[in-house]
N, C-alpha and C positions, 0 to 999 in steps of 0.2 A: 548984224545977226538977224537972219530971216525967221519967219514964223515956225518952220519945222525945227530949226536949231533951238529956238527958245523953248518949244514944247519938250524937245528931247532933253535939254540940259536941266529944265525944271524937274522933270520926272526922274532923271538920273540922280540929281542931288538929293531929292527926297528919298529915293530908293536906297542910295548909299547910306544915308543917315539911319534909315530903317534897318537895312541888312546887317550893318556892322555891329548892331546891338546883339545879334544872335551869337556870332563867334566870340564877341567880347565876354559874354556871359560864360561861354565855354572856357575861355582863358581864365576867368575868375575861378570857375570850378577847378580847373587844372592847378591853379596857384594854391588854392585852399588844400586840395588833396596832396599836391606835390610838397607842401611844407609840413605834412604830418610826419611823425617819426618813422613810419614804415612806408616804403615806396609801393607796396603791394596794392594799396588803395587806388593810387593813380593808375597803375597797370590794370587792375581789375575793372575799373570804370571804362578805360580805353577798350578793353576786350568786350565788355557787355554792350558798349555803344555800337559795336558792329552788329549785334542782334537788332538793336533799335533802328539802325540804318535800313535793315531789311524789313522789319515789321512796320515801320512808319514811312520811310522814304520810298519803299516799293509802291506805295499808294500816293506818291507825289503827283501822279497824274490828276489827282483831285484838285491840286492847285494849278498845275500847268495847263491841263485841258480846259479848266474853267476859265482861265485868263484868255486863251485864244478864242474860244467860242463866244465869250462875253464881248470881247473887243470887236469881233466880226459882227455881232448883233448891234453893237453901238454904231459901227460903220454903216450898216444897212438901215439904221433907225428903226429897228424892230423892237419896240418897247415891250410888247407882250412876251416875246421869247426871252428877253433879258431877265425877267423875273423867274420864268420857268427853268432856265438853265441853273439858277441858284438852287431852287427847290429839288430838282432832279439830283444834283450833285450832293446836296446835304442828305437826301434819302439814301444814296449809295454809300456815303461816308458812315452813316449810323449803322447800316447793315454790315459793313466790313468790320467796324469797331466791335460790334456785338460778337462776331465770329472770333476775333482776336482774343477777347476776354474769355470766351468759352474755351478756347484751345490753348490758353497761355501756359498751363503747366507742361503740356506736351511740347510746345514751341521752345520753352526754356530748356527742357531736357535734351531735345534734339540739337539745339543751338550750341549748348556748352559741350555736348559730346563731339561736335565738329571742331570747335575752337581749341586752340592750343594755349596752355598756360599752366603754371604750377598749381598745386592744390590751394595754396593760400590766395593766389591771384584769382582763381576761379570762385572761391568763397566770397571775396569782395565783389566780384562781378555779379554773382547771384543776389547779393544784398541789394545792389543798385537796380537790378532788373525787377525785383519784387516790389520796390518802391515806385518805380516809374511806370510800370505797365498799366496801372489803373487810369492813366491819363489818355488812353487810346481814343475814346470818343471825342474828347476835347481837341486832341491833336489833329485828327482827320477832319473834323468840322472846321477847325481853324484854317486848314489848307484851302477848303472851299471858299471861305469868306475872304481870305487874302487874295485868292485868284480872281474872285468876282470884283473886288475893289480895284485891283490892278487893271483888269480888263476895261474898267470904266474911267481909267486915268485918275483914280482917286488915291494916289500914293500917299497923300497926307494922312488918310485914315489908316493905311497900312503902317505908317510911321508911328502913329499913336498906339496901335495895337502892340507892335514889337517893343517900343520903349517901356510902356507900362508893364507888360508881361515880363520883360527881361530884368527890369529894375526889381520887380517883386521876386524874381528868381534869385538875384544876387542876395537880397535881404534874407530870403528863406534858406539859401545855402549857408549863409553865416550862422543863422539860428540853429540849423540842424547839424552842420558839419563841425563848426567851431564851438558854439555855445553848448549844445546838447551832446557833442562828441559822438554823433551817429555815423560819421565817416561816409562810406559808400552808400549805405541805406539812406542817410539823410540827403545826399545829393539826388537820389532818385525821387524821394518824396517831394523835395523842393521843385524839381522839374515838373512833376505831375500837377502840383497845386497851381503853379504859375500858368499852366496851359488852361486850366478851368477859369482862372481869372481873365485870361485873354479871350476866351470864348464868350464870357459874359459881356465884356466890353464890345466885342465884335457884333453881337446881337443888338446891343444898344445903338451902335453906329448904323447898323442896317435899318433899324426902326426909324432913325432920324433921316434916312434917305427919302422917306415918303412913298416907298414902293410897296406898301402893304396891301396889295390888291387881293381880292378874293380869288381863290383858285380851287380846282377840283382835282382829286387824285387821277381822274381820267386824263386831264391835261398833263399832269406831271409825268405819268407813266405812258405817254403816247409812244406807241411801238416804234415808229420810224425814227423819232428823235432819240429814243433810248438806244437803238441800234447804232446810230451815228456816234453817240456818246461812248458806248462800249467799244466800238471799233477803234476810235481815237485813243481811248484810255488803254486798250490792250497794247497798242504800238508803243505808247509812252511808258507803259509798265515794263516792257522788255528793254526799252532804252534805259530806264532807271535801274533795273536789275543789273544790267551790264555795268553801269557806273558804280553802283553800290558793291557789286562783286569785286570789281577791280580794287577799290579801296579796302574792302573787307579782306581780300587775299593779301593785300599789302600789309595790313595790321597783323593778320594771323601769321604770315611768314616772318614778320618782324619778331614775333614771339618765339618762333623756332630758332632765331638767331641769338636769343638771350633776353632776359628781362631788361637789362640796360639798354639794348638796342630798341626793344619795344617802347620803353619810356621815352627815349630820345626821338624816335620816329613819331610817337604820339604828340610830342610837343611841336615838332616841325609840321605835322599835319594840322595841328590847331592853327599855326601861323598861316599855312596855306589856305585853310578855311577862312581865316580873317580876310586875307587878300581877295579870295574868290568871291566872298560875299560882297565886298566893295565893288569888284568888277561886275558882279551880277546887278549892281545898280543900273549900269548901262544896258545889260541884257534884259532886265525887266522892263525898262523903258522901251526897248526894241520890241518886246512881246506886245505891249499895249499898242504901240503905234503901227507895227506891221499888221496886226489883226485888223485894226481900224482901216488902214489903207487898202488892205485886201477886200474888206467889206465894201469900201467905196470904189473899188476897181481902179485905184490910183497907183499904177505901176511906176510912174516917174518918181513919186515921193518914196516909194518902197526902195528903189535902187539907191536914192540919195541916203536913205536911212542906213543901208548896209555899210556904205563908206564911212558915215559918221560914227556908227557903232563900233566898227573895227578900230578906227583911229583912237577913240576915247578909251576903249578897253586896253589897248596896248599902252597908252599913256598912263593909265592907272596902275598897270603892272610894273612899269618902269619906275614910277614914283614910289611904290612899295619897296621895290628892290633897293633903291637909293636910300630910303629910310632905314632899312635893315643894315646896309653897309655902314651908315653913319653911327648907328647905335651899338654896333659890335655884338658882344655877348649879353648885353643888358636884357633883351627880351627873354633869354633863356634863364638868366639869374632871377628874374621876376617870377618865373613859372615854377622853378624848383630850386631847392638848396643842395641837391645831391651833385657833387662836383663831377663824378664820372658821367652823369647824364648830360650836364652842361658841356663837357668836353666833346662828347659824341655828337650832340646837336650842332655845336660850332663847326665840327669837321665836315658835316654833311649839308650845311646851309646853302652852298653853291648849287647843289642838286635841287634844292627847293626853288632857287631863283630861276633856273632853266625850266623847271616844270611849270612855274607860274607864267613865264613869258609865252611859251607855246600854248598853255592852257587858256590864256586870255582870248586867243583867236577862236578856240573851240567854244568858249562861253558866249562870245558875241554871236556866232552862227546859231547856237542853241536858242538864244532869245528870238532871233529873226524867224526861225522855222517853227518854234513853238507857237508864236503868234499867228503864223499861217496855218497852224494845225497840220503840219507836214510830218505826221507821226511815223510813217513808214521810212522816210529818209533818215530821221533821227535814230530809229531802231536799228536799221541796217548798218549805219556807220559806227554806232556804238558797239554792236556785237562783233563786227570785224576787228575793231581796235582792241577790244577786251580779250577775245578768244584767240585771235591769230597773231596779235602783236605783243600785248602785255604778258599774257599767261606763260608762254614759252620762256620768256626772259625771267619771270618770277620763279619758275620751277628751277631754272638753271642757277639762280641766285641762292636758293636753298641747298642745292646739291654741292655748290662750290663755297657755301657759307660766306657769301659776299653781299653786304648791305649796299655797296656801290652798284652792283648789278641789279639789285632790287629797285633802286632809284632810277637806274637807266631804263628799266621797263616802264616806269611811270612816265618818264619823259617821252619815250617812244609812243606810248598810248596817247598822250596829248597831241603830239605831232600828227599821228594818224587820224585822230578825230577831226582836227582842224582842216587837214588836207582833203579828207573824204567829203566833209560837209560843204566845203568851198567848191570842190569840183562837181559833185553831183547836184548841188543846189542851184547851179547856173541856169538850168532849164526853168525852174520855178520862178526865178527872178526875172527871166525874160518874158 
């Protein structure tokens, strides 16, 4: 095993350990809510989570853009810019968070007006929203800190952040959902408090890096650097909006097909998320290394990295599929005690497998091009796949009341993303 492979596998392993804690906590939330006497709490949280995908992950560029720019600064050995990237991104994160908190009543009203669900499901979703929304400043600042540590190949720090925060989230979920019987509201409060704990730990870890240099606002707000940051972030924003919209439409259209279908698809999507976060361990390693290699102008290592990332991502997807086949319906029974939901989820798990297999290719290319800060390529491939491939099939699924057609749209979306990124990214890699 050569030096590149050792670096890649070390980062991948740390990132997998870190990443899987996030969906595992989501699965624990699902299990706690899924075993409550009424299924409306699980369905309501699934519905409200769509709003948070928009509110929070729309600003995922704070993590992704920070990783790519930081990694390239590391590759150039630009120590001064390394610190300023963090400060600029944190300032932007706090400004966006303040706006979210100011407008959150309007955002909730507009969001639930668009989403589809029964009155009881919507009430549970509103409870979850009102508990979780106050974590916005911590969530967005955590995006920045995670991105900065990843760009510096410090995946061990990222692992500590995610493990501590998510273990706290599990404990708080048990306290609020089970012990205090606060159901959906308790799940939201637990999520909010765990994010602030994560932020406190992140700031301590940053302090221990020894990069506490003095800086002036004039440096942080340097016009040319801000414009570069905003251009990159706007491209990643539209890329992320396309991804969130696809999964948001998937959940919302699931609700139109019935509460049982919504609950089953929510469980399958949780499992897809678990596998995706594991595969993102390789994608995050690719982000760190592709940015560094680009900063060093090392194209040979960059091309080797692409082949390595694709192979590992596919292997991880296949390993997850084999694990699901061996365990049968056990994962579904752990997540809910409602037999009709278990039966539906079992019927559609093959669609989950196909989605994941093709999705692993797209996730791998995402990591490579995020590290290279190729925002426009990522944006264009995402918008074409979401608007021209997935959306028509999803609309047809609702018209014909077919959950299979809805899943077929998600599979086609993943195939389109991987193919477009691979085809149009060749010039960059040359």
